[in-house]
C-alpha positions as CSV (number, residue, x, y, z in Angstrom):
1,M,7.9,-28.7,104.7
2,I,8.8,-28.9,108.9
3,S,5.6,-27.1,110.4
4,A,6.1,-24.9,113.7
5,E,4.9,-27.7,115.6
6,Q,7.2,-30.2,114.4
7,N,10.5,-27.8,114.8
8,E,9.4,-27.2,118.4
9,L,9.3,-31.1,118.7
10,M,12.4,-32.0,117.5
11,T,14.4,-29.2,118.9
12,R,13.5,-28.4,122.6
13,V,15.4,-30.5,124.7
14,G,14.3,-29.4,128.5
15,H,12.9,-31.4,131.2
16,G,10.0,-33.3,130.4
17,T,9.8,-32.2,126.3
18,P,9.7,-35.0,124.2
19,A,12.8,-34.7,122.5
20,G,14.6,-34.1,125.7
21,N,13.0,-37.1,127.1
22,L,14.2,-39.3,124.4
23,L,18.0,-37.8,124.4
24,R,18.3,-38.5,128.0
25,R,17.9,-42.2,127.3
26,Y,21.6,-42.0,125.8
27,W,24.8,-41.5,127.3
28,Q,25.6,-37.7,126.4
29,P,29.3,-36.3,126.7
30,V,29.3,-33.9,129.9
31,A,33.1,-32.7,130.1
32,L,36.5,-33.7,128.8
33,S,38.8,-36.0,131.0
34,E,41.2,-32.9,131.0
35,E,38.8,-30.8,132.9
36,L,38.6,-33.1,135.7
37,T,42.4,-32.3,136.5
38,G,44.6,-30.0,138.8
39,P,44.2,-28.8,142.6
40,R,40.3,-28.9,142.7
41,P,39.0,-31.5,140.1
42,L,35.3,-29.9,140.1
43,K,33.3,-28.1,137.4
44,P,29.5,-27.6,137.0
45,V,27.5,-28.7,134.4
46,Q,24.5,-27.7,132.3
47,L,22.8,-30.5,130.4
48,M,19.6,-30.3,128.5
49,G,18.8,-27.1,130.8
50,Q,19.4,-29.2,134.1
51,H,22.3,-28.4,136.2
52,F,24.8,-30.5,138.1
53,V,28.3,-30.7,139.7
54,L,30.7,-33.2,138.3
55,F,33.9,-34.2,140.0
56,R,36.7,-36.4,140.7
57,D,37.6,-37.5,144.1
58,E,40.4,-38.4,146.0
59,T,40.2,-41.7,144.9
60,G,39.8,-40.8,141.1
61,R,36.4,-41.9,141.5
62,V,34.1,-39.3,139.2
63,G,30.4,-38.7,140.3
64,L,27.8,-36.4,138.8
65,L,25.3,-34.6,141.2
66,D,22.6,-32.5,141.3
67,R,24.1,-29.1,141.5
68,D,21.9,-27.9,144.5
69,C,22.6,-29.2,148.1
70,P,19.5,-31.2,149.0
71,H,19.6,-29.5,152.7
72,R,18.7,-25.7,151.8
73,G,19.7,-25.7,147.9
74,A,23.1,-24.2,148.1
75,D,25.3,-24.4,145.2
76,L,27.4,-27.8,145.6
77,A,29.6,-26.2,142.8
78,Y,31.7,-23.9,145.3
79,G,31.7,-27.1,147.9
80,R,35.0,-29.2,149.3
81,L,36.2,-32.0,147.8
82,E,37.8,-33.8,150.9
83,S,36.8,-36.9,153.4
84,G,36.0,-39.2,149.9
85,G,33.4,-36.9,148.7
86,L,32.1,-33.3,148.1
87,R,31.2,-31.2,150.7
88,C,28.5,-28.1,150.6
89,A,30.2,-25.2,151.8
90,F,26.6,-24.0,153.8
91,H,26.7,-26.4,156.4
92,G,29.2,-29.2,155.8
93,W,27.0,-32.0,154.6
94,L,29.1,-34.4,152.7
95,F,27.9,-36.3,149.8
96,D,29.9,-39.3,147.9
97,A,30.0,-40.0,143.9
98,T,27.1,-42.0,144.5
99,G,25.0,-39.4,145.9
100,Q,24.8,-40.9,149.3
101,C,25.1,-38.7,152.1
102,M,28.0,-39.1,154.5
103,E,28.0,-36.9,157.1
104,T,25.9,-34.2,158.5
105,P,28.2,-32.2,161.1
106,A,26.1,-29.6,162.3
107,E,23.9,-32.4,163.6
108,P,23.9,-33.7,167.0
109,A,25.9,-36.5,167.9
110,G,24.4,-40.1,167.0
111,S,22.1,-38.4,164.3
112,R,21.0,-40.8,161.4
113,L,19.7,-38.1,159.3
114,C,22.3,-38.5,156.7
115,S,21.6,-42.4,156.0
116,R,18.3,-40.6,155.1
117,I,19.9,-38.3,152.6
118,K,20.5,-39.3,149.1
119,Q,21.5,-36.6,146.2
120,G,20.6,-36.8,142.7
121,A,22.8,-38.6,141.2
122,Y,23.9,-40.1,137.7
123,P,25.7,-42.9,136.1
124,V,29.0,-41.2,134.5
125,V,31.5,-43.3,132.1
126,E,35.3,-42.2,130.9
127,K,35.7,-43.5,127.2
128,S,38.8,-42.0,125.2
129,G,39.3,-38.6,127.2
130,I,35.4,-37.8,127.5
131,V,33.1,-37.6,130.4
132,F,30.0,-39.7,129.4
133,A,26.8,-39.2,131.9
134,Y,23.2,-41.0,131.4
135,I,21.0,-38.6,133.0
136,G,17.6,-40.7,132.0
137,E,15.3,-43.2,133.4
138,G,16.0,-47.2,133.5
139,E,18.9,-48.5,132.4
140,P,21.3,-47.1,130.1
141,P,22.5,-48.8,126.8
142,A,26.0,-50.4,126.5
143,F,28.8,-48.7,124.4
144,A,29.3,-49.9,120.9
145,D,32.8,-51.1,120.1
146,F,33.2,-48.3,117.9
147,D,36.9,-47.2,116.6
148,C,36.8,-44.3,118.7
149,F,35.8,-46.2,122.2
150,V,38.3,-48.8,121.1
151,A,41.1,-47.6,120.1
152,P,43.8,-47.1,122.5
153,D,44.6,-43.9,124.8
154,S,47.8,-43.1,122.5
155,H,45.8,-42.7,119.6
156,T,42.7,-40.9,120.6
157,F,42.5,-37.2,121.3
158,A,39.4,-35.3,122.5
159,F,38.4,-31.7,122.4
160,K,35.3,-29.9,122.5
161,G,33.6,-26.3,121.4
162,L,30.8,-24.2,122.6
163,W,28.4,-22.9,120.0
164,E,25.1,-20.3,120.3
165,C,22.7,-22.0,118.7
166,N,20.3,-25.2,119.3
167,W,22.1,-28.8,119.1
168,L,19.8,-30.2,116.0
169,Q,21.2,-27.8,113.4
170,A,24.4,-28.0,114.8
171,L,24.1,-31.8,114.0
172,E,22.5,-31.1,110.9
173,V,25.5,-29.8,108.9
174,G,27.2,-33.2,109.4
175,M,24.8,-34.9,107.4
176,D,24.9,-32.5,104.6
177,P,27.8,-33.4,102.2
178,A,27.3,-30.8,99.6
179,H,27.9,-27.9,101.6
180,A,32.3,-28.5,101.9
181,S,32.5,-27.9,98.1
182,F,31.5,-24.3,99.3
183,L,31.5,-23.3,102.8
184,H,35.0,-25.1,103.1
185,R,36.6,-24.3,99.9
186,F,40.0,-22.7,99.4
187,Y,41.5,-21.3,96.7
188,E,44.4,-22.4,97.1
189,D,46.1,-25.7,97.9
190,E,48.8,-26.3,100.6
191,D,51.4,-28.8,100.6
192,T,49.5,-31.8,101.9
193,S,52.2,-33.2,103.7
194,E,51.7,-30.4,106.0
195,S,48.2,-31.2,106.6
196,Y,48.5,-33.1,109.8
197,G,45.6,-32.2,112.2
198,K,43.8,-29.8,110.0
199,Q,40.4,-31.2,108.4
200,F,39.9,-30.8,104.2
201,R,43.7,-30.1,103.9
202,G,45.2,-33.1,103.5
203,A,44.9,-35.7,100.2
204,S,42.8,-38.2,99.6
205,A,43.3,-41.9,100.1
206,D,44.8,-43.8,97.4
207,S,45.6,-40.6,95.6
208,K,47.5,-37.3,95.6
209,M,45.0,-35.1,95.0
210,A,44.4,-32.6,97.4
211,I,41.0,-32.4,99.0
212,T,40.3,-28.9,98.5
213,Q,40.7,-29.5,95.0
214,V,38.4,-32.5,94.9
215,L,36.1,-30.1,96.9
216,R,36.7,-26.7,94.9
217,E,36.3,-28.5,91.2
218,Y,33.4,-31.2,91.8
219,D,30.8,-29.5,93.8
220,R,27.9,-31.7,92.0
221,P,28.1,-34.6,94.2
222,E,25.7,-37.8,93.9
223,I,24.9,-38.5,97.3
224,R,23.4,-41.6,98.6
225,V,21.6,-42.3,101.9
226,Q,21.0,-45.5,103.8
227,P,19.6,-46.7,107.1
228,A,22.3,-48.5,109.1
229,P,22.4,-50.0,112.6
230,H,23.9,-47.5,114.2
231,G,21.7,-44.6,112.4
232,M,22.4,-44.1,108.8
233,Q,25.4,-43.8,106.4
234,L,26.0,-41.2,103.6
235,T,27.8,-42.0,100.5
236,T,29.0,-39.4,98.4
237,L,30.3,-39.5,94.9
238,R,32.4,-37.1,92.8
239,K,33.4,-38.1,89.4
240,L,36.5,-36.8,88.4
241,S,37.1,-38.6,84.7
242,D,35.1,-41.5,83.2
243,E,38.0,-43.5,85.1
244,Q,38.1,-41.7,88.7
245,T,35.4,-41.5,91.0
246,H,35.9,-39.4,94.5
247,V,34.2,-41.3,97.2
248,R,33.6,-40.0,100.6
249,V,31.6,-41.9,103.5
250,T,30.0,-40.8,106.3
251,N,28.2,-41.9,109.2
252,V,25.0,-40.5,111.7
253,V,25.3,-42.7,114.9
254,F,21.7,-42.1,116.6
255,P,20.7,-39.8,118.2
256,Q,23.3,-37.1,118.0
257,A,26.4,-38.1,116.6
258,F,28.4,-38.3,113.1
259,V,31.4,-40.3,112.2
260,I,33.6,-38.7,109.1
261,P,37.3,-38.8,107.6
262,M,39.6,-36.3,108.8
263,S,42.4,-37.9,106.8
264,S,43.4,-41.3,105.0
265,E,45.0,-42.0,108.9
266,M,42.3,-40.5,111.3
267,T,38.4,-40.3,111.7
268,I,36.6,-38.0,113.6
269,S,33.6,-39.3,115.8
270,Q,31.8,-35.9,117.1
271,W,28.6,-35.2,119.1
272,H,26.2,-32.3,119.3
273,V,25.1,-31.9,122.9
274,P,22.6,-29.3,124.4
275,V,23.6,-27.1,127.2
276,D,20.1,-25.8,126.6
277,D,17.6,-25.3,123.6
278,T,19.9,-22.4,122.3
279,H,23.6,-23.6,122.9
280,C,25.4,-26.5,122.6
281,Y,29.0,-28.0,123.0
282,W,30.7,-30.1,120.1
283,Y,32.8,-32.9,122.0
284,A,35.3,-35.0,119.3
285,I,37.4,-37.6,119.4
286,F,39.9,-38.3,116.6
287,T,41.0,-42.0,116.3
288,S,44.3,-42.4,114.5
289,F,44.5,-46.1,112.6
290,T,48.5,-45.4,112.4
291,G,50.6,-43.8,114.5
292,P,49.7,-42.3,117.9
293,V,48.1,-39.4,118.3
294,D,50.4,-35.7,118.4
295,K,47.9,-34.9,121.2
296,K,50.1,-31.5,122.0
297,Q,49.7,-30.4,118.4
298,M,46.1,-31.3,118.0
299,R,45.5,-29.6,121.4
300,E,47.7,-26.3,120.0
301,Q,46.1,-26.0,116.5
302,R,42.4,-26.3,118.3
303,L,43.5,-23.4,121.5
304,Q,44.5,-21.1,118.2
305,T,40.3,-20.8,117.8
306,I,39.0,-22.3,121.1
307,E,39.3,-20.3,124.4
308,L,39.7,-21.9,127.8
309,P,37.9,-22.0,130.0
310,L,34.3,-22.5,128.8
311,Y,36.1,-23.5,125.3
312,T,34.2,-21.1,123.3
313,S,35.3,-19.4,120.0
314,R,37.3,-16.7,119.7
315,K,35.6,-16.0,116.5
316,N,32.0,-15.5,117.1
317,K,29.3,-13.5,116.0
318,R,30.5,-10.3,118.1
319,N,33.5,-9.9,116.4
320,E,31.8,-11.3,112.8
321,Y,34.1,-14.4,113.1
322,G,37.3,-12.5,111.8
323,Y,35.4,-11.9,108.5
324,S,37.8,-10.5,106.0
325,V,36.7,-8.4,102.7
326,D,40.2,-9.6,101.4
327,E,40.2,-13.2,102.2
328,Q,37.1,-13.5,100.9
329,L,37.7,-12.6,97.4
330,N,41.6,-14.4,97.7
331,K,41.8,-17.2,100.0
332,T,38.6,-18.8,101.4
333,Y,34.8,-18.9,100.5
334,T,33.6,-17.5,103.8
335,G,36.6,-14.8,104.6
336,M,36.5,-16.5,108.1
337,G,40.0,-17.9,108.4
338,E,40.9,-21.5,107.3
339,D,39.3,-23.3,110.8
340,I,36.5,-25.4,109.3
341,N,34.6,-25.2,112.9
342,V,34.6,-21.5,112.5
343,H,32.8,-22.0,109.3
344,D,30.4,-24.3,110.5
345,Q,29.9,-22.3,113.4
346,W,28.9,-19.3,111.4
347,A,26.5,-21.4,109.2
348,C,24.6,-22.8,112.0
349,E,24.6,-19.8,114.2
350,S,23.8,-17.4,111.2
351,M,20.1,-19.5,111.4
352,G,18.9,-18.1,114.4
353,P,19.3,-19.7,118.0
354,I,16.7,-22.3,116.9
355,Q,16.3,-22.2,113.2
356,D,12.9,-21.7,111.9
357,R,12.7,-24.6,110.1
358,T,8.8,-23.8,108.4
359,R,11.2,-21.1,106.4
360,E,13.6,-23.6,104.3
361,H,13.3,-25.3,101.1
362,L,15.0,-28.3,100.9
363,G,17.0,-30.2,98.0
364,T,17.9,-33.2,96.7
365,T,21.3,-32.9,98.3
366,D,19.6,-32.7,101.7
367,K,18.1,-36.2,101.5
368,G,20.6,-37.0,104.4
369,I,18.5,-34.7,106.8
370,T,15.4,-35.5,106.0
371,L,15.7,-39.0,106.6
372,Y,17.5,-38.2,109.9
373,R,14.4,-36.2,110.7
374,R,12.0,-38.8,109.7
375,I,13.9,-41.1,112.0
376,L,14.2,-38.7,115.0
377,V,10.2,-38.0,114.9
378,K,9.9,-41.8,115.3
379,A,12.1,-42.0,118.0
380,I,10.3,-39.5,120.1
381,E,7.0,-41.1,119.3
382,A,8.6,-44.2,120.5
383,A,9.7,-42.8,123.5
384,Q,6.4,-41.0,124.3
385,A,4.4,-44.6,123.7
386,G,7.0,-46.9,125.9
387,E,8.4,-48.6,123.1
388,P,11.8,-49.6,122.1
389,L,13.9,-47.0,120.8
390,P,16.9,-47.0,118.3
391,M,20.6,-47.5,119.0
392,Q,19.6,-49.1,122.7
393,P,22.4,-52.0,122.3
394,N,22.9,-54.8,125.1
395,A,26.3,-55.9,125.4
396,E,26.4,-58.5,123.0
397,E,24.5,-56.1,120.7
398,A,27.1,-53.7,121.2
399,G,30.2,-55.9,120.7
400,A,28.6,-55.9,117.0
401,L,28.5,-52.5,116.3
402,T,32.0,-51.8,114.9
403,G,33.5,-49.1,113.1
404,P,31.5,-47.4,111.4
405,P,33.6,-47.3,108.4
406,S,34.5,-43.5,107.0
407,I,36.6,-43.2,104.3
408,D,37.5,-40.4,102.0
409,G,39.5,-41.4,98.8
410,V,39.6,-42.1,95.1
411,S,38.6,-45.0,93.4
412,T,38.2,-46.7,89.9
413,A,35.0,-45.4,88.2
414,E,33.6,-48.9,88.2
415,G,34.9,-49.9,92.0
416,A,33.1,-46.9,93.6
417,D,30.5,-49.3,94.9
418,A,32.7,-51.4,96.9
419,Y,35.8,-49.0,97.3
420,C,34.5,-47.8,101.4
421,E,34.5,-51.6,102.4
422,Q,37.7,-52.6,100.6
423,A,39.7,-49.4,102.0
424,D,38.4,-49.9,105.3
425,L,39.6,-53.2,105.4
426,A,43.3,-52.4,104.1
427,R,43.5,-49.6,106.4
428,R,42.7,-51.6,109.4
429,R,44.9,-54.7,108.1
430,G,47.6,-52.3,108.5
431,S,47.1,-50.6,112.0
432,D,48.3,-52.1,115.2
433,W,44.9,-52.0,117.2
434,A,42.5,-52.1,114.4
435,S,44.3,-55.2,113.0
436,A,44.3,-57.3,116.4
437,R,40.7,-56.5,116.5
438,L,40.3,-58.4,112.5
439,S,42.2,-61.4,114.0
440,A,40.0,-61.7,117.3
């Protein structure tokens, strides 16, 4: 049973909070690269309750600065991109991507004031279509050589969406394999050849059986959870017959990402990033092991339920997530359409802005959530004590963190334990970019 104090400890992420201090020690997604395009590549960003301005200067360099001008606190999100930096519209003070003040034009000629002014600035890195920022103390960890970061740009696609709930309940849906048999249940199986870009609509690897059929007909999975160098790995087994077992392997990358199979050719790496205590963005990188990603099709599919410029959901609590009684009776388990992100959004937002975990009763299938919470609390305590944290690799260690393997397929019953490793290796050998890494 989680106490109210423990719930507060895990969920609150504002400046100075224990969990907030922990999450600030990791790279956090703050925008899609596509948001820094067009005539004015600048956007305000809120991360864990703090306010920043993100911009790309004329040379292509990206900067993340505190949003309030250090002169008199005016909003830099309304500034002008010019002269190699961001100029405040109030008095014309100019800052480069490192936060250094380059001009204070209203000051007397010869003034050296600007040399003494430094705006708060934070490291940023672009990876696979996402801008990551580090807003914590000390040196940031190295990026692990995970598939989503090392695949060529042509083989990745990034997108995001806003949910109106705490980051932790959003993350926990990704470490709960049992819910897919219910929340994402479809009463009819589509042509799996038409499933590109859709999760839970294709066929499992090494099988012609639709994943929707597997989830619908085999809803009492055996779930195995074990710690892993990146966080933890979950293996979900569904016995189809005496001869065959469905195997699904997913991963949690500490502190707040999961890596799951989308199809036999594609994986999803997804972060749940706190805007504040009661809102979060999911950021996802879709990684293909076969051909280049059809980014146009992937984007158009997601824009059917996501509305720009804030990437908010068209189906939400204000329109009952598009709920239809007829659909719930005849087509989908939720009656909320076929986009599983909407299903997950409803489940997480329906718990309230911050889930009251003192009222929950966890079962056997929640073992992944239980283990993660233990890892999270231990890491929060380590951060408070100044002790080493999990998943803080240096460059050499980051190079040894690959994968992590995420598989959805059908195995022989006796080969289920070894299936993930074998299927993952076979997929890599058949991939141009991944096979090159095997031989390196």
